[in-house]
N, CA, C and O atoms as a Tinker XYZ file with bonds, in Angstrom:
   392  protein
     1  N      0.790000   -1.197000   -0.010000    73     2
     2  CA    -0.021000   -0.020000    0.025000    64     1     3
     3  C      0.854000    1.259000   -0.020000    63     2     4     5
     4  O      0.545000    2.213000   -0.735000    81     3
     5  N      1.945000    1.247000    0.759000    73     3     6
     6  CA     2.847000    2.393000    0.875000    64     5     7
     7  C      3.556000    2.629000   -0.501000    63     6     8     9
     8  O      3.799000    3.753000   -0.939000    81     7
     9  N      3.852000    1.494000   -1.119000    73     7    10
    10  CA     4.540000    1.676000   -2.393000    64     9    11
    11  C      3.654000    2.328000   -3.473000    63    10    12    13
    12  O      4.142000    3.102000   -4.297000    81    11
    13  N      2.361000    2.010000   -3.459000    73    11    14
    14  CA     1.449000    2.671000   -4.355000    64    13    15
    15  C      1.335000    4.147000   -4.105000    63    14    16    17
    16  O      1.346000    4.964000   -5.026000    81    15
    17  N      1.220000    4.486000   -2.778000    73    15    18
    18  CA     1.202000    5.918000   -2.420000    64    17    19
    19  C      2.447000    6.649000   -2.865000    63    18    20    21
    20  O      2.392000    7.781000   -3.345000    81    19
    21  N      3.571000    5.975000   -2.694000    73    19    22
    22  CA     4.826000    6.652000   -3.092000    64    21    23
    23  C      4.908000    6.775000   -4.547000    63    22    24    25
    24  O      5.435000    7.769000   -5.048000    81    23
    25  N      4.396000    5.778000   -5.298000    73    23    26
    26  CA     4.468000    5.857000   -6.770000    64    25    27
    27  C      3.511000    6.962000   -7.225000    63    26    28    29
    28  O      3.834000    7.729000   -8.132000    81    27
    29  N      2.344000    7.041000   -6.600000    73    27    30
    30  CA     1.386000    8.120000   -6.934000    64    29    31
    31  C      1.990000    9.471000   -6.695000    63    30    32    33
    32  O      1.923000   10.329000   -7.575000    81    31
    33  N      2.587000    9.703000   -5.530000    73    31    34
    34  CA     3.241000   10.937000   -5.275000    64    33    35
    35  C      4.258000   11.335000   -6.234000    63    34    36    37
    36  O      4.387000   12.508000   -6.584000    81    35
    37  N      5.082000   10.258000   -6.725000    73    35    38
    38  CA     6.155000   10.448000   -7.643000    64    37    39
    39  C      5.588000   10.907000   -9.031000    63    38    40    41
    40  O      6.146000   11.785000   -9.689000    81    39
    41  N      4.448000   10.263000   -9.439000    73    39    42
    42  CA     3.857000   10.609000  -10.711000    64    41    43
    43  C      3.239000   12.005000  -10.560000    63    42    44    45
    44  O      3.380000   12.799000  -11.490000    81    43
    45  N      2.627000   12.330000   -9.558000    73    43    46
    46  CA     2.078000   13.777000   -9.346000    64    45    47
    47  C      3.265000   14.751000   -9.398000    63    46    48    49
    48  O      3.149000   15.795000  -10.040000    81    47
    49  N      4.362000   14.465000   -8.771000    73    47    50
    50  CA     5.517000   15.373000   -8.811000    64    49    51
    51  C      6.070000   15.503000  -10.207000    63    50    52    53
    52  O      6.352000   16.607000  -10.674000    81    51
    53  N      6.226000   14.375000  -10.878000    73    51    54
    54  CA     6.724000   14.357000  -12.221000    64    53    55
    55  C      5.823000   15.178000  -13.188000    63    54    56    57
    56  O      6.311000   15.871000  -14.081000    81    55
    57  N      4.559000   15.074000  -12.982000    73    55    58
    58  CA     3.590000   15.739000  -13.844000    64    57    59
    59  C      3.749000   17.292000  -13.618000    63    58    60    61
    60  O      3.769000   18.075000  -14.567000    81    59
    61  N      3.856000   17.676000  -12.349000    73    59    62
    62  CA     4.037000   19.099000  -12.009000    64    61    63
    63  C      5.358000   19.698000  -12.524000    63    62    64    65
    64  O      5.420000   20.866000  -12.909000    81    63
    65  N      6.386000   18.883000  -12.520000    73    63    66
    66  CA     7.670000   19.385000  -13.036000    64    65    67
    67  C      7.579000   19.515000  -14.538000    63    66    68    69
    68  O      8.154000   20.434000  -15.121000    81    67
    69  N      6.869000   18.612000  -15.163000    73    67    70
    70  CA     6.676000   18.737000  -16.688000    64    69    71
    71  C      5.942000   20.060000  -16.919000    63    70    72    73
    72  O      6.333000   20.794000  -17.826000    81    71
    73  N      4.843000   20.430000  -16.110000    73    71    74
    74  CA     4.108000   21.602000  -16.310000    64    73    75
    75  C      4.902000   22.893000  -16.072000    63    74    76    77
    76  O      4.672000   23.918000  -16.714000    81    75
    77  N      5.892000   22.799000  -15.077000    73    75    78
    78  CA     6.723000   23.911000  -14.809000    64    77    79
    79  C      7.687000   24.110000  -15.958000    63    78    80    81
    80  O      7.905000   25.237000  -16.403000    81    79
    81  N      8.258000   23.034000  -16.436000    73    79    82
    82  CA     9.238000   23.097000  -17.560000    64    81    83
    83  C      8.558000   23.699000  -18.847000    63    82    84    85
    84  O      9.129000   24.532000  -19.550000    81    83
    85  N      7.341000   23.232000  -19.092000    73    83    86
    86  CA     6.562000   23.710000  -20.256000    64    85    87
    87  C      6.232000   25.179000  -20.067000    63    86    88    89
    88  O      6.184000   25.910000  -21.057000    81    87
    89  N      5.996000   25.661000  -18.821000    73    87    90
    90  CA     5.787000   27.051000  -18.583000    64    89    91
    91  C      7.052000   27.949000  -18.831000    63    90    92    93
    92  O      6.987000   29.010000  -19.451000    81    91
    93  N      8.145000   27.464000  -18.326000    73    91    94
    94  CA     9.409000   28.197000  -18.438000    64    93    95
    95  C      9.813000   28.247000  -19.956000    63    94    96    97
    96  O     10.354000   29.241000  -20.439000    81    95
    97  N      9.537000   27.190000  -20.632000    73    95    98
    98  CA     9.837000   27.069000  -22.075000    64    97    99
    99  C      9.025000   28.111000  -22.789000    63    98   100   101
   100  O      9.569000   28.865000  -23.595000    81    99
   101  N      7.759000   28.179000  -22.527000    73    99   102
   102  CA     6.924000   29.176000  -23.151000    64   101   103
   103  C      7.303000   30.570000  -22.832000    63   102   104   105
   104  O      7.162000   31.468000  -23.661000    81   103
   105  N      7.822000   30.786000  -21.549000    73   103   106
   106  CA     8.359000   32.140000  -21.212000    64   105   107
   107  C      9.596000   32.451000  -22.089000    63   106   108   109
   108  O      9.757000   33.574000  -22.566000    81   107
   109  N     10.418000   31.493000  -22.282000    73   107   110
   110  CA    11.629000   31.707000  -23.014000    64   109   111
   111  C     11.324000   31.997000  -24.500000    63   110   112   113
   112  O     11.908000   32.895000  -25.106000    81   111
   113  N     10.452000   31.259000  -25.028000    73   111   114
   114  CA    10.033000   31.483000  -26.442000    64   113   115
   115  C      9.438000   32.850000  -26.602000    63   114   116   117
   116  O      9.684000   33.518000  -27.607000    81   115
   117  N      8.628000   33.305000  -25.595000    73   115   118
   118  CA     7.993000   34.597000  -25.623000    64   117   119
   119  C      9.079000   35.633000  -25.689000    63   118   120   121
   120  O      9.063000   36.534000  -26.528000    81   119
   121  N     10.045000   35.486000  -24.768000    73   119   122
   122  CA    11.092000   36.538000  -24.616000    64   121   123
   123  C     11.894000   36.633000  -25.882000    63   122   124   125
   124  O     12.215000   37.733000  -26.331000    81   123
   125  N     12.229000   35.486000  -26.478000    73   123   126
   126  CA    13.066000   35.459000  -27.710000    64   125   127
   127  C     12.346000   36.066000  -28.851000    63   126   128   129
   128  O     12.938000   36.883000  -29.557000    81   127
   129  N     11.058000   35.721000  -29.104000    73   127   130
   130  CA    10.278000   36.269000  -30.153000    64   129   131
   131  C     10.031000   37.782000  -29.975000    63   130   132   133
   132  O     10.183000   38.548000  -30.927000    81   131
   133  N      9.677000   38.184000  -28.835000    73   131   134
   134  CA     9.445000   39.544000  -28.439000    64   133   135
   135  C     10.755000   40.357000  -28.707000    63   134   136   137
   136  O     10.741000   41.379000  -29.394000    81   135
   137  N     11.853000   39.868000  -28.150000    73   135   138
   138  CA    13.133000   40.564000  -28.386000    64   137   139
   139  C     13.509000   40.604000  -29.832000    63   138   140   141
   140  O     14.008000   41.648000  -30.253000    81   139
   141  N     13.332000   39.599000  -30.641000    73   139   142
   142  CA    13.610000   39.638000  -31.979000    64   141   143
   143  C     12.757000   40.521000  -32.727000    63   142   144   145
   144  O     13.293000   41.296000  -33.519000    81   143
   145  N     11.413000   40.519000  -32.581000    73   143   146
   146  CA    10.532000   41.466000  -33.294000    64   145   147
   147  C     10.822000   42.840000  -33.026000    63   146   148   149
   148  O     10.957000   43.650000  -33.942000    81   147
   149  N     10.933000   43.172000  -31.717000    73   147   150
   150  CA    11.101000   44.550000  -31.255000    64   149   151
   151  C     12.616000   45.026000  -31.512000    63   150   152   153
   152  O     12.868000   46.217000  -31.694000    81   151
   153  N     13.564000   44.079000  -31.515000    73   151   154
   154  CA    14.923000   44.367000  -31.856000    64   153   155
   155  C     15.017000   44.818000  -33.342000    63   154   156   157
   156  O     15.740000   45.762000  -33.661000    81   155
   157  N     14.304000   44.155000  -34.204000    73   155   158
   158  CA    14.299000   44.619000  -35.647000    64   157   159
   159  C     13.639000   45.932000  -35.681000    63   158   160   161
   160  O     14.183000   46.861000  -36.278000    81   159
   161  N     12.420000   46.093000  -35.040000    73   159   162
   162  CA    11.751000   47.359000  -35.154000    64   161   163
   163  C     12.541000   48.524000  -34.588000    63   162   164   165
   164  O     12.466000   49.626000  -35.133000    81   163
   165  N     13.279000   48.327000  -33.538000    73   163   166
   166  CA    14.111000   49.420000  -32.998000    64   165   167
   167  C     15.391000   49.658000  -33.918000    63   166   168   169
   168  O     15.898000   50.775000  -34.018000    81   167
   169  N     15.848000   48.613000  -34.537000    73   167   170
   170  CA    17.001000   48.752000  -35.400000    64   169   171
   171  C     16.608000   49.613000  -36.638000    63   170   172   173
   172  O     17.367000   50.476000  -37.078000    81   171
   173  N     15.392000   49.342000  -37.178000    73   171   174
   174  CA    14.922000   50.060000  -38.323000    64   173   175
   175  C     14.509000   51.504000  -38.024000    63   174   176   177
   176  O     14.845000   52.423000  -38.771000    81   175
   177  N     13.822000   51.678000  -36.991000    73   175   178
   178  CA    13.189000   53.032000  -36.663000    64   177   179
   179  C     13.818000   53.703000  -35.484000    63   178   180   181
   180  O     13.488000   54.854000  -35.201000    81   179
   181  N     14.665000   53.080000  -34.813000    73   179   182
   182  CA    15.303000   53.733000  -33.576000    64   181   183
   183  C     14.332000   53.674000  -32.338000    63   182   184   185
   184  O     13.158000   53.318000  -32.438000    81   183
   185  N     14.873000   54.018000  -31.282000    73   183   186
   186  CA    14.041000   53.992000  -29.997000    64   185   187
   187  C     13.113000   55.184000  -30.040000    63   186   188   189
   188  O     13.484000   56.257000  -30.517000    81   187
   189  N     11.920000   54.997000  -29.544000    73   187   190
   190  CA    10.953000   56.173000  -29.455000    64   189   191
   191  C     11.447000   57.150000  -28.572000    63   190   192   193
   192  O     12.177000   56.830000  -27.634000    81   191
   193  N     11.080000   58.429000  -28.811000    73   191   194
   194  CA    11.450000   59.568000  -27.987000    64   193   195
   195  C     10.756000   59.617000  -26.634000    63   194   196   197
   196  O     11.333000   60.034000  -25.629000    81   195
   197  N      9.483000   59.173000  -26.638000    73   195   198
   198  CA     8.719000   59.090000  -25.378000    64   197   199
   199  C      7.951000   57.732000  -25.447000    63   198   200   201
   200  O      7.835000   57.098000  -26.496000    81   199
   201  N      7.450000   57.347000  -24.284000    73   199   202
   202  CA     6.728000   56.094000  -24.117000    64   201   203
   203  C      5.460000   56.078000  -24.881000    63   202   204   205
   204  O      4.963000   55.000000  -25.208000    81   203
   205  N      4.889000   57.242000  -25.196000    73   203   206
   206  CA     3.568000   57.292000  -25.892000    64   205   207
   207  C      3.689000   56.873000  -27.352000    63   206   208   209
   208  O      2.697000   56.483000  -27.968000    81   207
   209  N      4.868000   56.948000  -27.897000    73   207   210
   210  CA     5.118000   56.509000  -29.282000    64   209   211
   211  C      5.369000   55.060000  -29.406000    63   210   212   213
   212  O      5.395000   54.523000  -30.513000    81   211
   213  N      5.559000   54.394000  -28.284000    73   211   214
   214  CA     5.975000   52.904000  -28.332000    64   213   215
   215  C      4.678000   52.109000  -28.420000    63   214   216   217
   216  O      3.858000   52.225000  -27.510000    81   215
   217  N      4.438000   51.297000  -29.474000    73   215   218
   218  CA     3.311000   50.542000  -29.627000    64   217   219
   219  C      3.594000   49.070000  -29.450000    63   218   220   221
   220  O      4.552000   48.599000  -30.062000    81   219
   221  N      2.895000   48.335000  -28.715000    73   219   222
   222  CA     3.045000   46.939000  -28.479000    64   221   223
   223  C      1.934000   46.182000  -29.195000    63   222   224   225
   224  O      0.760000   46.513000  -29.029000    81   223
   225  N      2.288000   45.159000  -29.997000    73   223   226
   226  CA     1.263000   44.400000  -30.726000    64   225   227
   227  C      0.279000   43.732000  -29.715000    63   226   228   229
   228  O      0.609000   43.367000  -28.587000    81   227
   229  N     -0.950000   43.617000  -30.248000    73   227   230
   230  CA    -1.946000   42.897000  -29.448000    64   229   231
   231  C     -1.616000   41.486000  -29.276000    63   230   232   233
   232  O     -2.040000   40.861000  -28.304000    81   231
   233  N     -0.862000   40.941000  -30.194000    73   231   234
   234  CA    -0.529000   39.553000  -30.139000    64   233   235
   235  C      0.346000   39.322000  -28.849000    63   234   236   237
   236  O      0.162000   38.350000  -28.116000    81   235
   237  N      1.286000   40.256000  -28.625000    73   235   238
   238  CA     2.147000   40.154000  -27.478000    64   237   239
   239  C      1.495000   40.356000  -26.229000    63   238   240   241
   240  O      1.809000   39.729000  -25.218000    81   239
   241  N      0.518000   41.289000  -26.273000    73   239   242
   242  CA    -0.282000   41.543000  -24.987000    64   241   243
   243  C     -1.071000   40.326000  -24.660000    63   242   244   245
   244  O     -1.040000   39.918000  -23.499000    81   243
   245  N     -1.798000   39.681000  -25.586000    73   243   246
   246  CA    -2.602000   38.528000  -25.360000    64   245   247
   247  C     -1.735000   37.309000  -24.954000    63   246   248   249
   248  O     -2.068000   36.567000  -24.030000    81   247
   249  N     -0.566000   37.130000  -25.713000    73   247   250
   250  CA     0.332000   36.016000  -25.299000    64   249   251
   251  C      0.896000   36.225000  -23.919000    63   250   252   253
   252  O      1.095000   35.234000  -23.216000    81   251
   253  N      1.176000   37.461000  -23.462000    73   251   254
   254  CA     1.712000   37.747000  -22.181000    64   253   255
   255  C      0.627000   37.497000  -21.160000    63   254   256   257
   256  O      0.912000   36.991000  -20.074000    81   255
   257  N     -0.604000   37.836000  -21.476000    73   255   258
   258  CA    -1.691000   37.579000  -20.470000    64   257   259
   259  C     -1.897000   36.078000  -20.283000    63   258   260   261
   260  O     -2.073000   35.608000  -19.159000    81   259
   261  N     -1.877000   35.343000  -21.362000    73   259   262
   262  CA    -2.030000   33.873000  -21.247000    64   261   263
   263  C     -0.890000   33.265000  -20.455000    63   262   264   265
   264  O     -1.127000   32.393000  -19.618000    81   263
   265  N      0.319000   33.689000  -20.688000    73   263   266
   266  CA     1.392000   33.230000  -19.875000    64   265   267
   267  C      1.278000   33.469000  -18.338000    63   266   268   269
   268  O      1.603000   32.661000  -17.468000    81   267
   269  N      0.740000   34.772000  -18.144000    73   267   270
   270  CA     0.502000   35.180000  -16.774000    64   269   271
   271  C     -0.505000   34.340000  -16.043000    63   270   272   273
   272  O     -0.319000   33.993000  -14.877000    81   271
   273  N     -1.609000   34.005000  -16.757000    73   271   274
   274  CA    -2.670000   33.204000  -16.272000    64   273   275
   275  C     -2.161000   31.791000  -15.938000    63   274   276   277
   276  O     -2.449000   31.200000  -14.897000    81   275
   277  N     -1.349000   31.286000  -16.953000    73   275   278
   278  CA    -0.807000   29.883000  -16.714000    64   277   279
   279  C      0.068000   29.968000  -15.489000    63   278   280   281
   280  O     -0.055000   29.069000  -14.658000    81   279
   281  N      0.912000   30.911000  -15.279000    73   279   282
   282  CA     1.789000   31.045000  -14.172000    64   281   283
   283  C      1.033000   31.085000  -12.882000    63   282   284   285
   284  O      1.381000   30.351000  -11.958000    81   283
   285  N      0.007000   31.911000  -12.765000    73   283   286
   286  CA    -0.875000   31.929000  -11.552000    64   285   287
   287  C     -1.456000   30.628000  -11.249000    63   286   288   289
   288  O     -1.441000   30.135000  -10.121000    81   287
   289  N     -1.992000   30.058000  -12.326000    73   287   290
   290  CA    -2.611000   28.738000  -12.187000    64   289   291
   291  C     -1.559000   27.662000  -11.650000    63   290   292   293
   292  O     -1.884000   26.874000  -10.762000    81   291
   293  N     -0.384000   27.662000  -12.179000    73   291   294
   294  CA     0.678000   26.718000  -11.910000    64   293   295
   295  C      1.211000   26.983000  -10.549000    63   294   296   297
   296  O      1.375000   26.009000   -9.814000    81   295
   297  N      1.498000   28.148000  -10.124000    73   295   298
   298  CA     2.238000   28.376000   -8.894000    64   297   299
   299  C      1.348000   28.787000   -7.701000    63   298   300   301
   300  O      1.801000   28.670000   -6.562000    81   299
   301  N      0.115000   29.258000   -7.908000    73   299   302
   302  CA    -0.764000   29.602000   -6.839000    64   301   303
   303  C     -1.825000   28.603000   -6.613000    63   302   304   305
   304  O     -2.131000   28.284000   -5.464000    81   303
   305  N     -2.436000   28.062000   -7.705000    73   303   306
   306  CA    -3.394000   27.033000   -7.614000    64   305   307
   307  C     -2.852000   25.693000   -7.939000    63   306   308   309
   308  O     -3.201000   25.076000   -8.945000    81   307
   309  N     -2.015000   25.261000   -7.097000    73   307   310
   310  CA    -1.265000   23.990000   -7.449000    64   309   311
   311  C     -2.182000   22.710000   -7.148000    63   310   312   313
   312  O     -3.365000   22.821000   -6.826000    81   311
   313  N     -1.560000   21.562000   -7.275000    73   311   314
   314  CA    -2.284000   20.371000   -7.148000    64   313   315
   315  C     -2.832000   20.118000   -5.722000    63   314   316   317
   316  O     -3.817000   19.401000   -5.548000    81   315
   317  N     -2.196000   20.702000   -4.740000    73   315   318
   318  CA    -2.746000   20.520000   -3.358000    64   317   319
   319  C     -4.083000   21.180000   -3.249000    63   318   320   321
   320  O     -4.967000   20.634000   -2.590000    81   319
   321  N     -4.294000   22.356000   -3.872000    73   319   322
   322  CA    -5.545000   22.971000   -3.857000    64   321   323
   323  C     -6.586000   22.189000   -4.598000    63   322   324   325
   324  O     -7.739000   22.142000   -4.168000    81   323
   325  N     -6.222000   21.566000   -5.708000    73   323   326
   326  CA    -7.081000   20.697000   -6.448000    64   325   327
   327  C     -7.508000   19.472000   -5.582000    63   326   328   329
   328  O     -8.684000   19.117000   -5.506000    81   327
   329  N     -6.519000   18.866000   -4.954000    73   327   330
   330  CA    -6.834000   17.725000   -4.095000    64   329   331
   331  C     -7.818000   18.021000   -3.004000    63   330   332   333
   332  O     -8.739000   17.255000   -2.721000    81   331
   333  N     -7.583000   19.193000   -2.386000    73   331   334
   334  CA    -8.480000   19.673000   -1.298000    64   333   335
   335  C     -9.909000   19.873000   -1.853000    63   334   336   337
   336  O    -10.881000   19.473000   -1.212000    81   335
   337  N    -10.025000   20.458000   -2.977000    73   335   338
   338  CA   -11.393000   20.608000   -3.561000    64   337   339
   339  C    -12.011000   19.288000   -3.917000    63   338   340   341
   340  O    -13.206000   19.099000   -3.692000    81   339
   341  N    -11.284000   18.403000   -4.442000    73   339   342
   342  CA   -11.738000   17.053000   -4.772000    64   341   343
   343  C    -12.290000   16.338000   -3.502000    63   342   344   345
   344  O    -13.364000   15.736000   -3.498000    81   343
   345  N    -11.473000   16.455000   -2.439000    73   343   346
   346  CA   -11.876000   15.888000   -1.171000    64   345   347
   347  C    -13.096000   16.420000   -0.612000    63   346   348   349
   348  O    -13.930000   15.671000   -0.104000    81   347
   349  N    -13.261000   17.786000   -0.681000    73   347   350
   350  CA   -14.453000   18.450000   -0.249000    64   349   351
   351  C    -15.699000   17.959000   -1.018000    63   350   352   353
   352  O    -16.751000   17.711000   -0.429000    81   351
   353  N    -15.557000   17.835000   -2.270000    73   351   354
   354  CA   -16.698000   17.358000   -3.148000    64   353   355
   355  C    -17.080000   15.908000   -2.837000    63   354   356   357
   356  O    -18.258000   15.549000   -2.810000    81   355
   357  N    -16.058000   15.091000   -2.605000    73   355   358
   358  CA   -16.412000   13.641000   -2.204000    64   357   359
   359  C    -17.131000   13.653000   -0.840000    63   358   360   361
   360  O    -18.067000   12.876000   -0.651000    81   359
   361  N    -16.720000   14.515000    0.120000    73   359   362
   362  CA   -17.356000   14.493000    1.391000    64   361   363
   363  C    -18.832000   15.010000    1.211000    63   362   364   365
   364  O    -19.744000   14.492000    1.855000    81   363
   365  N    -19.033000   15.949000    0.403000    73   363   366
   366  CA   -20.380000   16.431000    0.169000    64   365   367
   367  C    -21.224000   15.357000   -0.352000    63   366   368   369
   368  O    -22.346000   15.159000    0.114000    81   367
   369  N    -20.699000   14.608000   -1.367000    73   367   370
   370  CA   -21.519000   13.565000   -1.961000    64   369   371
   371  C    -21.690000   12.468000   -0.974000    63   370   372   373
   372  O    -22.768000   11.875000   -0.986000    81   371
   373  N    -20.821000   12.133000   -0.164000    73   371   374
   374  CA   -20.994000   11.070000    0.876000    64   373   375
   375  C    -21.936000   11.474000    1.895000    63   374   376   377
   376  O    -22.672000   10.621000    2.392000    81   375
   377  N    -21.997000   12.740000    2.279000    73   375   378
   378  CA   -22.898000   13.201000    3.399000    64   377   379
   379  C    -24.342000   13.500000    2.821000    63   378   380   381
   380  O    -25.280000   13.721000    3.588000    81   379
   381  N    -24.474000   13.500000    1.595000    73   379   382
   382  CA   -25.813000   13.869000    0.959000    64   381   383
   383  C    -26.058000   15.373000    0.818000    63   382   384   385
   384  O    -27.188000   15.785000    0.554000    81   383
   385  N    -25.041000   16.184000    0.985000    73   383   386
   386  CA   -25.173000   17.629000    0.962000    64   385   387
   387  C    -24.974000   18.146000   -0.527000    63   386   388   389
   388  O    -24.937000   19.353000   -0.768000    81   387
   389  N    -24.862000   17.295000   -1.396000    73   387   390
   390  CA   -24.510000   17.686000   -2.794000    64   389   391
   391  C    -25.722000   17.953000   -3.660000    63   390   392
   392  O    -25.579000   18.284000   -4.837000    81   391
Protein backbone atom coordinates (compact mmCIF):
# COMPACT_ATOMS: atom_id res chain seq x y z
CA UNK A 1 0.00 0.00 0.00
CA UNK A 2 2.79 2.42 0.88
CA UNK A 3 4.55 1.63 -2.38
CA UNK A 4 1.45 2.64 -4.37
CA UNK A 5 1.17 5.92 -2.44
CA UNK A 6 4.83 6.62 -3.06
CA UNK A 7 4.45 5.85 -6.75
CA UNK A 8 1.37 8.10 -6.96
CA UNK A 9 3.24 10.97 -5.25
CA UNK A 10 6.14 10.48 -7.66
CA UNK A 11 3.80 10.60 -10.68
CA UNK A 12 2.12 13.76 -9.39
CA UNK A 13 5.50 15.39 -8.79
CA UNK A 14 6.74 14.35 -12.24
CA UNK A 15 3.61 15.79 -13.85
CA UNK A 16 4.06 19.08 -11.96
CA UNK A 17 7.71 19.30 -13.03
CA UNK A 18 6.66 18.78 -16.67
CA UNK A 19 4.11 21.60 -16.36
CA UNK A 20 6.70 23.91 -14.81
CA UNK A 21 9.21 23.08 -17.55
CA UNK A 22 6.58 23.73 -20.22
CA UNK A 23 5.73 27.09 -18.60
CA UNK A 24 9.37 28.20 -18.49
CA UNK A 25 9.86 27.07 -22.09
CA UNK A 26 6.87 29.18 -23.11
CA UNK A 27 8.31 32.17 -21.25
CA UNK A 28 11.65 31.71 -23.00
CA UNK A 29 10.04 31.47 -26.44
CA UNK A 30 7.97 34.59 -25.68
CA UNK A 31 11.09 36.52 -24.62
CA UNK A 32 13.06 35.43 -27.69
CA UNK A 33 10.28 36.24 -30.18
CA UNK A 34 9.46 39.55 -28.45
CA UNK A 35 13.14 40.54 -28.38
CA UNK A 36 13.62 39.57 -32.01
CA UNK A 37 10.55 41.43 -33.31
CA UNK A 38 11.15 44.58 -31.32
CA UNK A 39 14.91 44.40 -31.87
CA UNK A 40 14.28 44.59 -35.61
CA UNK A 41 11.72 47.36 -35.10
CA UNK A 42 14.13 49.43 -33.00
CA UNK A 43 16.98 48.77 -35.42
CA UNK A 44 14.94 50.08 -38.35
CA UNK A 45 13.17 52.99 -36.66
CA UNK A 46 15.29 53.73 -33.60
CA UNK A 47 14.07 54.02 -30.04
CA UNK A 48 10.94 56.13 -29.48
CA UNK A 49 11.48 59.59 -28.00
CA UNK A 50 8.73 59.07 -25.42
CA UNK A 51 6.75 56.09 -24.17
CA UNK A 52 3.57 57.30 -25.90
CA UNK A 53 5.12 56.52 -29.26
CA UNK A 54 5.94 52.92 -28.34
CA UNK A 55 3.28 50.54 -29.62
CA UNK A 56 3.07 46.93 -28.51
CA UNK A 57 1.30 44.43 -30.71
CA UNK A 58 -1.97 42.93 -29.46
CA UNK A 59 -0.54 39.51 -30.11
CA UNK A 60 2.18 40.09 -27.52
CA UNK A 61 -0.30 41.52 -25.03
CA UNK A 62 -2.60 38.50 -25.36
CA UNK A 63 0.33 36.06 -25.33
CA UNK A 64 1.71 37.72 -22.19
CA UNK A 65 -1.69 37.56 -20.47
CA UNK A 66 -2.04 33.88 -21.30
CA UNK A 67 1.42 33.19 -19.86
CA UNK A 68 0.55 35.19 -16.73
CA UNK A 69 -2.67 33.21 -16.22
CA UNK A 70 -0.81 29.93 -16.70
CA UNK A 71 1.81 31.06 -14.17
CA UNK A 72 -0.82 31.98 -11.57
CA UNK A 73 -2.59 28.69 -12.12
CA UNK A 74 0.65 26.72 -11.90
CA UNK A 75 2.23 28.40 -8.89
CA UNK A 76 -0.74 29.59 -6.82
CA UNK A 77 -3.46 27.06 -7.58
CA UNK A 78 -1.28 23.98 -7.43
CA UNK A 79 -2.28 20.34 -7.15
CA UNK A 80 -2.70 20.54 -3.34
CA UNK A 81 -5.54 23.01 -3.87
CA UNK A 82 -7.10 20.69 -6.47
CA UNK A 83 -6.83 17.69 -4.13
CA UNK A 84 -8.48 19.66 -1.31
CA UNK A 85 -11.38 20.65 -3.57
CA UNK A 86 -11.82 17.05 -4.77
CA UNK A 87 -11.87 15.80 -1.17
CA UNK A 88 -14.49 18.43 -0.24
CA UNK A 89 -16.69 17.37 -3.15
CA UNK A 90 -16.37 13.69 -2.20
CA UNK A 91 -17.35 14.52 1.40
CA UNK A 92 -20.37 16.48 0.15
CA UNK A 93 -21.48 13.56 -2.00
CA UNK A 94 -21.01 11.07 0.85
CA UNK A 95 -22.94 13.24 3.33
CA UNK A 96 -25.80 13.87 0.95
CA UNK A 97 -25.18 17.62 0.89
CA UNK A 98 -24.48 17.68 -2.80
